One Martini backbone bead per residue (centre of mass of N, CA, C, O) as a GRO file, in nm:
protein
  332
    1MET     BB    1   1.401   2.286   0.338
    2SER     BB    2   1.608   2.096   0.482
    3ALA     BB    3   1.907   1.950   0.447
    4ALA     BB    4   1.816   1.667   0.538
    5ALA     BB    5   1.561   1.641   0.362
    6ARG     BB    6   1.701   1.684   0.091
    7ALA     BB    7   1.899   1.449   0.110
    8ARG     BB    8   1.689   1.224   0.133
    9ALA     BB    9   1.544   1.277  -0.135
   10LEU     BB   10   1.795   1.225  -0.312
   11ALA     BB   11   1.865   0.938  -0.208
   12ASP     BB   12   1.590   0.800  -0.290
   13VAL     BB   13   1.681   0.860  -0.615
   14GLY     BB   14   2.014   0.813  -0.629
   15ARG     BB   15   2.146   1.111  -0.553
   16LEU     BB   16   2.429   1.109  -0.382
   17ASP     BB   17   2.596   1.356  -0.456
   18GLN     BB   18   2.376   1.570  -0.390
   19ALA     BB   19   2.327   1.480  -0.101
   20GLU     BB   20   2.613   1.538   0.002
   21GLU     BB   21   2.617   1.835  -0.069
   22ALA     BB   22   2.381   1.916   0.116
   23VAL     BB   23   2.516   1.831   0.379
   24ARG     BB   24   2.774   2.006   0.361
   25ILE     BB   25   2.626   2.274   0.357
   26GLY     BB   26   2.491   2.236   0.634
   27LEU     BB   27   2.770   2.205   0.796
   28VAL     BB   28   2.870   2.495   0.769
   29THR     BB   29   2.647   2.608   0.979
   30THR     BB   30   2.623   2.298   1.132
   31PRO     BB   31   2.885   2.107   1.240
   32ALA     BB   32   2.711   1.969   1.507
   33ASP     BB   33   2.506   1.795   1.348
   34PRO     BB   34   2.399   1.475   1.396
   35GLU     BB   35   2.220   1.427   1.150
   36LEU     BB   36   2.424   1.511   0.930
   37LEU     BB   37   2.651   1.322   1.014
   38GLY     BB   38   2.488   1.061   0.976
   39LEU     BB   39   2.422   1.105   0.677
   40LEU     BB   40   2.713   1.115   0.577
   41ALA     BB   41   2.784   0.833   0.670
   42GLY     BB   42   2.571   0.686   0.496
   43LEU     BB   43   2.669   0.787   0.218
   44ARG     BB   44   2.956   0.672   0.236
   45ARG     BB   45   2.869   0.380   0.278
   46LEU     BB   46   2.708   0.345   0.008
   47ARG     BB   47   3.005   0.404  -0.144
   48GLY     BB   48   3.232   0.230   0.036
   49ASP     BB   49   3.338   0.448   0.264
   50PHE     BB   50   3.397   0.333   0.572
   51GLY     BB   51   3.608   0.511   0.705
   52ALA     BB   52   3.468   0.787   0.673
   53ALA     BB   53   3.198   0.702   0.792
   54LEU     BB   54   3.305   0.647   1.079
   55GLU     BB   55   3.397   0.932   1.144
   56PHE     BB   56   3.110   1.057   1.129
   57ALA     BB   57   2.978   0.869   1.335
   58ASP     BB   58   3.160   0.945   1.571
   59ALA     BB   59   3.079   1.243   1.569
   60ALA     BB   60   2.779   1.197   1.628
   61VAL     BB   61   2.822   1.055   1.901
   62ALA     BB   62   2.980   1.286   2.039
   63VAL     BB   63   2.744   1.495   2.017
   64ALA     BB   64   2.507   1.238   2.046
   65PRO     BB   65   2.501   0.982   2.269
   66GLY     BB   66   2.163   0.964   2.294
   67HIS     BB   67   2.146   0.874   1.990
   68ALA     BB   68   2.054   0.598   1.821
   69VAL     BB   69   2.119   0.664   1.522
   70ALA     BB   70   2.426   0.695   1.556
   71HIS     BB   71   2.473   0.398   1.647
   72ILE     BB   72   2.361   0.264   1.399
   73GLU     BB   73   2.563   0.382   1.196
   74ARG     BB   74   2.813   0.274   1.337
   75ALA     BB   75   2.742  -0.025   1.308
   76GLU     BB   76   2.737  -0.030   0.998
   77CYS     BB   77   3.032   0.054   0.957
   78LEU     BB   78   3.160  -0.181   1.119
   79LEU     BB   79   3.052  -0.401   0.939
   80GLY     BB   80   3.205  -0.304   0.680
   81LEU     BB   81   3.491  -0.351   0.856
   82ALA     BB   82   3.474  -0.620   1.032
   83ARG     BB   83   3.384  -0.509   1.337
   84TRP     BB   84   3.196  -0.697   1.520
   85ALA     BB   85   3.212  -0.623   1.824
   86GLU     BB   86   3.163  -0.316   1.791
   87ALA     BB   87   2.894  -0.340   1.646
   88LEU     BB   88   2.742  -0.481   1.875
   89THR     BB   89   2.776  -0.258   2.085
   90ALA     BB   90   2.631  -0.036   1.922
   91ALA     BB   91   2.359  -0.185   1.890
   92ARG     BB   92   2.297  -0.216   2.193
   93GLU     BB   93   2.290   0.086   2.251
   94ALA     BB   94   2.053   0.150   2.065
   95VAL     BB   95   1.849  -0.029   2.214
   96ARG     BB   96   1.872   0.110   2.489
   97LEU     BB   97   1.782   0.400   2.387
   98ASP     BB   98   1.560   0.259   2.155
   99PRO     BB   99   1.329   0.000   2.194
  100TRP     BB  100   1.065   0.124   2.010
  101ARG     BB  101   1.233   0.071   1.759
  102PRO     BB  102   1.331  -0.121   1.483
  103GLU     BB  103   1.626  -0.044   1.397
  104PRO     BB  104   1.800  -0.152   1.635
  105HIS     BB  105   1.708  -0.451   1.599
  106ARG     BB  106   1.806  -0.485   1.311
  107VAL     BB  107   2.112  -0.437   1.357
  108LEU     BB  108   2.142  -0.653   1.570
  109ALA     BB  109   2.071  -0.893   1.389
  110ARG     BB  110   2.309  -0.855   1.195
  111CYS     BB  111   2.536  -0.887   1.401
  112LEU     BB  112   2.452  -1.174   1.498
  113THR     BB  113   2.474  -1.314   1.224
  114VAL     BB  114   2.779  -1.277   1.182
  115ARG     BB  115   2.821  -1.446   1.469
  116LYS     BB  116   2.612  -1.696   1.460
  117ASP     BB  117   2.356  -1.590   1.644
  118PHE     BB  118   2.057  -1.693   1.547
  119GLY     BB  119   1.865  -1.682   1.784
  120ALA     BB  120   1.910  -1.382   1.861
  121ALA     BB  121   1.855  -1.269   1.579
  122ARG     BB  122   1.562  -1.364   1.560
  123GLU     BB  123   1.461  -1.203   1.803
  124ALA     BB  124   1.535  -0.922   1.699
  125ALA     BB  125   1.367  -0.934   1.439
  126GLY     BB  126   1.099  -0.992   1.584
  127ARG     BB  127   1.085  -0.722   1.736
  128ALA     BB  128   1.074  -0.544   1.487
  129ILE     BB  129   0.808  -0.671   1.375
  130THR     BB  130   0.629  -0.608   1.617
  131ILE     BB  131   0.654  -0.298   1.576
  132ALA     BB  132   0.669  -0.357   1.235
  133PRO     BB  133   0.481  -0.573   1.053
  134HIS     BB  134   0.516  -0.406   0.750
  135SER     BB  135   0.823  -0.415   0.729
  136VAL     BB  136   1.046  -0.484   0.490
  137PRO     BB  137   1.330  -0.467   0.625
  138ASP     BB  138   1.255  -0.657   0.863
  139LEU     BB  139   1.175  -0.905   0.697
  140MET     BB  140   1.453  -0.925   0.550
  141THR     BB  141   1.618  -0.973   0.801
  142LEU     BB  142   1.487  -1.241   0.872
  143ALA     BB  143   1.558  -1.382   0.607
  144GLU     BB  144   1.866  -1.363   0.645
  145VAL     BB  145   1.884  -1.522   0.901
  146GLU     BB  146   1.756  -1.787   0.794
  147ARG     BB  147   1.953  -1.838   0.566
  148ASN     BB  148   2.213  -1.850   0.743
  149ALA     BB  149   2.077  -2.090   0.922
  150GLY     BB  150   1.935  -2.291   0.691
  151ARG     BB  151   1.623  -2.173   0.671
  152ARG     BB  152   1.466  -2.155   0.378
  153ASP     BB  153   1.163  -2.159   0.433
  154ALA     BB  154   1.163  -1.919   0.629
  155ALA     BB  155   1.289  -1.721   0.430
  156ARG     BB  156   1.063  -1.739   0.219
  157ALA     BB  157   0.833  -1.644   0.402
  158ALA     BB  158   0.950  -1.364   0.467
  159THR     BB  159   0.976  -1.271   0.172
  160SER     BB  160   0.677  -1.297   0.098
  161ARG     BB  161   0.583  -1.083   0.299
  162ALA     BB  162   0.742  -0.852   0.174
  163LEU     BB  163   0.620  -0.877  -0.120
  164ALA     BB  164   0.329  -0.820  -0.029
  165GLN     BB  165   0.398  -0.520   0.036
  166ASP     BB  166   0.646  -0.522  -0.206
  167PRO     BB  167   0.680  -0.648  -0.520
  168GLU     BB  168   0.943  -0.441  -0.603
  169ASP     BB  169   1.147  -0.537  -0.414
  170ALA     BB  170   1.478  -0.596  -0.455
  171GLU     BB  171   1.563  -0.769  -0.210
  172GLY     BB  172   1.337  -0.979  -0.236
  173ARG     BB  173   1.402  -1.075  -0.526
  174TRP     BB  174   1.691  -1.159  -0.463
  175MET     BB  175   1.625  -1.370  -0.248
  176MET     BB  176   1.458  -1.556  -0.428
  177ALA     BB  177   1.686  -1.621  -0.622
  178LEU     BB  178   1.875  -1.748  -0.414
  179LEU     BB  179   1.681  -1.972  -0.319
  180ASP     BB  180   1.653  -2.104  -0.595
  181ALA     BB  181   1.953  -2.167  -0.630
  182GLU     BB  182   1.984  -2.346  -0.367
  183LYS     BB  183   1.752  -2.548  -0.502
  184MET     BB  184   1.823  -2.577  -0.814
  185GLN     BB  185   1.638  -2.340  -0.956
  186VAL     BB  186   1.765  -2.205  -1.221
  187ARG     BB  187   1.544  -2.085  -1.399
  188ASP     BB  188   1.404  -1.915  -1.182
  189ALA     BB  189   1.651  -1.750  -1.102
  190MET     BB  190   1.710  -1.625  -1.384
  191ARG     BB  191   1.440  -1.488  -1.422
  192GLY     BB  192   1.461  -1.301  -1.177
  193LEU     BB  193   1.734  -1.166  -1.257
  194ARG     BB  194   1.650  -1.044  -1.525
  195GLN     BB  195   1.428  -0.860  -1.410
  196LEU     BB  196   1.612  -0.713  -1.207
  197ALA     BB  197   1.821  -0.603  -1.414
  198ALA     BB  198   1.613  -0.436  -1.576
  199ASP     BB  199   1.529  -0.251  -1.321
  200HIS     BB  200   1.853  -0.277  -1.184
  201PRO     BB  201   2.142  -0.232  -1.343
  202GLU     BB  202   2.329  -0.097  -1.118
  203ARG     BB  203   2.298  -0.360  -0.913
  204TYR     BB  204   2.186  -0.606  -1.132
  205GLY     BB  205   2.396  -0.714  -1.337
  206ALA     BB  206   2.641  -0.901  -1.453
  207PRO     BB  207   2.737  -1.024  -1.182
  208ALA     BB  208   2.463  -1.162  -1.113
  209LEU     BB  209   2.436  -1.330  -1.396
  210THR     BB  210   2.708  -1.514  -1.319
  211TRP     BB  211   2.638  -1.723  -1.090
  212PRO     BB  212   2.651  -2.008  -1.219
  213VAL     BB  213   2.959  -1.998  -1.258
  214ARG     BB  214   3.067  -1.881  -0.985
  215GLY     BB  215   2.907  -2.071  -0.799
  216LEU     BB  216   3.024  -2.331  -0.905
  217LEU     BB  217   3.318  -2.273  -0.834
  218ALA     BB  218   3.271  -2.250  -0.531
  219GLY     BB  219   3.170  -2.543  -0.497
  220LEU     BB  220   3.424  -2.683  -0.614
  221ARG     BB  221   3.624  -2.582  -0.410
  222ARG     BB  222   3.498  -2.720  -0.166
  223GLY     BB  223   3.489  -3.013  -0.272
  224LEU     BB  224   3.794  -3.049  -0.357
  225LEU     BB  225   3.917  -2.970  -0.081
  226ALA     BB  226   3.799  -3.239   0.042
  227GLY     BB  227   3.857  -3.472  -0.177
  228VAL     BB  228   4.160  -3.481  -0.251
  229PRO     BB  229   4.274  -3.546   0.034
  230LEU     BB  230   4.115  -3.810   0.062
  231VAL     BB  231   4.246  -3.962  -0.168
  232ALA     BB  232   4.536  -3.936  -0.061
  233LEU     BB  233   4.486  -4.083   0.207
  234LEU     BB  234   4.394  -4.352   0.084
  235ALA     BB  235   4.649  -4.399  -0.084
  236LEU     BB  236   4.840  -4.409   0.160
  237GLY     BB  237   4.696  -4.653   0.297
  238GLY     BB  238   4.784  -4.862   0.067
  239ARG     BB  239   5.070  -4.928   0.192
  240TRP     BB  240   4.915  -5.111   0.432
  241TRP     BB  241   4.617  -5.122   0.280
  242GLU     BB  242   4.503  -5.221  -0.014
  243PRO     BB  243   4.192  -5.139  -0.020
  244SER     BB  244   4.247  -4.829  -0.004
  245LEU     BB  245   4.308  -4.792  -0.307
  246LEU     BB  246   4.023  -4.858  -0.407
  247LEU     BB  247   3.889  -4.627  -0.253
  248ALA     BB  248   4.041  -4.402  -0.397
  249ARG     BB  249   3.936  -4.462  -0.681
  250GLY     BB  250   3.636  -4.439  -0.613
  251ALA     BB  251   3.642  -4.149  -0.505
  252ALA     BB  252   3.744  -4.017  -0.765
  253LEU     BB  253   3.508  -4.101  -0.945
  254VAL     BB  254   3.276  -3.981  -0.783
  255MET     BB  255   3.378  -3.690  -0.786
  256ALA     BB  256   3.379  -3.651  -1.091
  257LEU     BB  257   3.077  -3.714  -1.140
  258VAL     BB  258   2.954  -3.505  -0.949
  259THR     BB  259   3.085  -3.257  -1.076
  260ALA     BB  260   2.970  -3.293  -1.360
  261GLY     BB  261   2.670  -3.302  -1.278
  262LEU     BB  262   2.656  -3.023  -1.150
  263ALA     BB  263   2.736  -2.860  -1.397
  264LEU     BB  264   2.498  -2.950  -1.575
  265ARG     BB  265   2.265  -2.862  -1.378
  266VAL     BB  266   2.345  -2.555  -1.402
  267LEU     BB  267   2.430  -2.472  -1.706
  268ILE     BB  268   2.195  -2.561  -1.885
  269PRO     BB  269   1.956  -2.388  -1.762
  270ALA     BB  270   2.108  -2.107  -1.784
  271GLY     BB  271   2.260  -2.080  -2.042
  272ARG     BB  272   2.413  -1.799  -2.210
  273LEU     BB  273   2.406  -1.545  -2.028
  274PRO     BB  274   2.649  -1.584  -1.831
  275TRP     BB  275   2.864  -1.581  -2.061
  276ILE     BB  276   2.805  -1.300  -2.165
  277CYS     BB  277   2.851  -1.151  -1.885
  278LEU     BB  278   3.149  -1.218  -1.848
  279GLY     BB  279   3.244  -1.006  -2.070
  280LEU     BB  280   3.158  -0.753  -1.859
  281LEU     BB  281   3.382  -0.795  -1.685
  282PRO     BB  282   3.657  -0.757  -1.549
  283ALA     BB  283   3.955  -0.873  -1.651
  284ARG     BB  284   4.043  -1.013  -1.390
  285THR     BB  285   3.786  -1.181  -1.352
  286ARG     BB  286   3.793  -1.330  -1.619
  287ARG     BB  287   4.064  -1.471  -1.573
  288ALA     BB  288   3.985  -1.617  -1.311
  289VAL     BB  289   3.749  -1.778  -1.426
  290GLY     BB  290   3.904  -1.919  -1.651
  291ALA     BB  291   4.110  -2.060  -1.466
  292GLY     BB  292   3.899  -2.212  -1.298
  293LEU     BB  293   3.777  -2.379  -1.528
  294VAL     BB  294   4.034  -2.525  -1.609
  295ALA     BB  295   4.097  -2.650  -1.330
  296ALA     BB  296   3.830  -2.803  -1.293
  297SER     BB  297   3.840  -2.972  -1.549
  298GLY     BB  298   4.115  -3.101  -1.489
  299SER     BB  299   4.033  -3.242  -1.226
  300VAL     BB  300   3.829  -3.436  -1.346
  301HIS     BB  301   4.022  -3.580  -1.542
  302VAL     BB  302   4.233  -3.669  -1.331
  303LEU     BB  303   4.046  -3.840  -1.155
  304CYS     BB  304   3.973  -4.038  -1.375
  305TRP     BB  305   4.262  -4.131  -1.431
  306TYR     BB  306   4.316  -4.238  -1.145
  307ALA     BB  307   4.092  -4.457  -1.143
  308VAL     BB  308   4.254  -4.618  -1.371
  309TYR     BB  309   4.560  -4.479  -1.306
  310PRO     BB  310   4.732  -4.518  -1.024
  311GLN     BB  311   4.921  -4.225  -0.944
  312TRP     BB  312   5.116  -3.996  -0.787
  313SER     BB  313   5.137  -3.792  -1.018
  314THR     BB  314   4.832  -3.751  -1.046
  315LEU     BB  315   4.785  -3.638  -0.763
  316ALA     BB  316   4.977  -3.399  -0.793
  317LEU     BB  317   4.819  -3.267  -1.022
  318SER     BB  318   4.557  -3.232  -0.864
  319ALA     BB  319   4.680  -3.044  -0.650
  320GLY     BB  320   4.765  -2.823  -0.850
  321LEU     BB  321   4.479  -2.761  -0.956
  322LEU     BB  322   4.362  -2.682  -0.684
  323ALA     BB  323   4.550  -2.443  -0.639
  324GLY     BB  324   4.453  -2.291  -0.891
  325LEU     BB  325   4.156  -2.268  -0.807
  326LEU     BB  326   4.207  -2.107  -0.543
  327THR     BB  327   4.358  -1.870  -0.671
  328ALA     BB  328   4.130  -1.780  -0.858
  329GLY     BB  329   3.927  -1.724  -0.633
  330ALA     BB  330   4.096  -1.498  -0.493
  331ALA     BB  331   4.101  -1.312  -0.764
  332GLU     BB  332   3.787  -1.238  -0.784
   0.00000   0.00000   0.00000
């Protein structure tokens, strides 16, 4: 068995350390092997070392500029480094070199999705599926494109097709849980995540199971970031037009009620499991989530108070709590 084949076999069963060792041993005898260089880039990328991965991918491209696989790996590394334009260029070069394989079209679709060119991304994913109609990775790429484009029904359909090919595919099951969560089907989402975490604890453990709490905080950050300035603007308008103050009080009350209702709708069906899993997160994340919960709860109470007793000091306190909520979110 060649060094590349042995490394792939080890990587397929999750033994990344041994796979990397096999590649490095192979590179001792053939240091300019583009296949081994590309494999090493992929292994470093899977372990989150995107800088080193890009160096090996660049070396693979330098040795074999006509090999599409090297450009595909380079595009993946550049995506991990958020160098979108360079990633897109590398993906297009891979498609130019080998347009009859699905992999170049798949990475091109991902690059276009990041740039929010969803129409072109959909076409690229569609070409990959045309080449390999039963490929689970290609179907999941299409699902990701559709989800990012806001077409959740189309994303669910693509994910269902992928799961029909491989019912145990982790990415497909994760996508279904995300889609259930986005439709506020919290119980279904948590059921899917529990099963996924049981089967793949190393990938979908405590962080994934805390999504009801952390996802709720993310939604509250977006909502309050839009709502609190609106209330302040309406209150300021009350200095010249008195009904504007009534609108500010009404907006504050509506925002507080909607926020509280959303929290109840998410947290009650989720049950105790997300709270238990919060305790398994790193200490910094736990502190940030706790601070965010305090700030969000305080914001709701302060908005209710402002609706009853409109004072500028109350609005100032609301702004301070919003700043705390945003800071906690950045610290997560």
